[in-house]
C-alpha positions, 0 to 999 in steps of 0.5 A: 257921652264921652268915648274912648276916643275923646281922650287925650293927654293934655300934652297932645293937646298942647302939640296940636292944638288946631287939629284938637279945635277942628275936631271939636268944632266938627264934632260938637262933641267935649274931649277929656285931657288928662294929667299923668293919665288922669282926666284933668280937664274937659274942652269943647267947641263955644257954640256946643257949650251955649247949646248946653249952658242953655238946655240946662236952663231950659232944664231948670225952669222945667224942674222949677215949674214942676215943683210948684205943680206938685206943691199945688202953686200952679193955675189952671191953663185957662186961668192963666191965659185969661189973666195974660190977655187981660193984662196985655189987652189982648183979649179977642185979638189974634196974636202974631209973631 
């Protein structure tokens, strides 16, 4: 995920923030900022961050569903859809976007 060309001293970011922002937007990849040679902070474009958070939320939902399945808490898909159609009055209707 991180490469050596994505590691910068925080002082470089302070001197040239526009350069970093332009690169972050162009690549969508995060950068590591260092203080005294030690990684201290990660920065990234807001759009890339939002996509990462959305992906994480999706993965959490998948993990929760997988756990429920493993614990025998799931129901067969045909049973789910039958209940869903009854609840929403969709029996025999085509679902449209």
